[in-house]
C-alpha positions as CSV (number, residue, x, y, z in Angstrom):
1,M,82.5,23.7,-194.2
2,N,81.0,20.4,-193.4
3,D,79.7,19.2,-190.0
4,S,83.2,18.3,-188.8
5,G,84.5,21.8,-189.4
6,R,86.8,20.7,-192.2
7,E,86.9,22.8,-195.3
8,F,87.1,21.0,-198.6
9,N,89.0,22.4,-201.5
10,I,88.0,20.2,-204.5
11,V,90.1,20.2,-207.6
12,W,88.2,19.2,-210.7
13,G,89.7,17.6,-213.9
14,A,92.9,15.8,-214.8
15,E,94.6,19.0,-216.0
16,E,94.0,20.9,-212.8
17,I,95.0,17.9,-210.6
18,A,98.1,17.6,-212.7
19,R,99.0,21.2,-211.9
20,V,98.6,20.5,-208.2
21,I,100.9,17.4,-208.2
22,G,103.4,18.7,-210.8
23,R,102.8,16.0,-213.4
24,T,101.5,15.9,-216.9
25,P,97.8,15.4,-217.5
26,R,98.6,12.0,-219.1
27,Q,100.7,10.9,-216.1
28,T,98.0,12.1,-213.8
29,F,95.2,10.3,-215.6
30,H,97.2,7.0,-215.4
31,L,97.8,7.6,-211.6
32,M,94.1,8.2,-211.1
33,A,92.8,5.4,-213.3
34,S,95.1,2.9,-211.5
35,G,94.1,4.1,-208.1
36,Q,97.6,5.3,-207.1
37,I,96.5,8.7,-205.9
38,P,93.5,9.8,-203.9
39,A,91.0,10.9,-206.6
40,K,87.7,9.6,-207.9
41,K,85.4,10.0,-210.8
42,V,82.2,12.0,-210.2
43,G,79.7,12.5,-213.0
44,G,82.3,11.5,-215.6
45,R,85.0,13.9,-214.3
46,W,87.9,13.3,-212.0
47,C,88.1,15.2,-208.8
48,A,90.3,15.2,-205.7
49,E,90.6,17.1,-202.5
50,R,93.7,19.4,-202.7
51,G,94.7,18.8,-199.1
52,K,94.7,15.0,-199.5
53,L,96.8,15.3,-202.7
54,I,99.4,17.4,-201.0
55,E,99.4,15.2,-197.9
56,F,99.7,12.1,-200.1
57,F,102.8,13.5,-201.9
58,T,104.5,15.0,-198.9
59,K,104.2,12.1,-196.4
60,E,107.5,10.3,-195.8
61,D,106.7,7.0,-197.4
62,A,105.6,8.5,-200.7
63,A,107.6,7.0,-203.5
C-alpha cells in the first residue's frame, strides 16, 4: 500500500493488459500507443493499474 492507503495492482506487458480488457495484444498495443487507455511505458514495457483499466472500461461514457 502507498501512503494514501490505496493498493496498486500493476499489470505488466501488452499481452497481460490485453487479457484484462478482453482485446488482442495488437489491439491493446494500438490503444496504449495512441493514448486511448490509461497505460504508460516504464523501462521499455507497458504497464497499467488493473483497477484503472476496469474503471475506464466500465464507466458509462466508455465507447
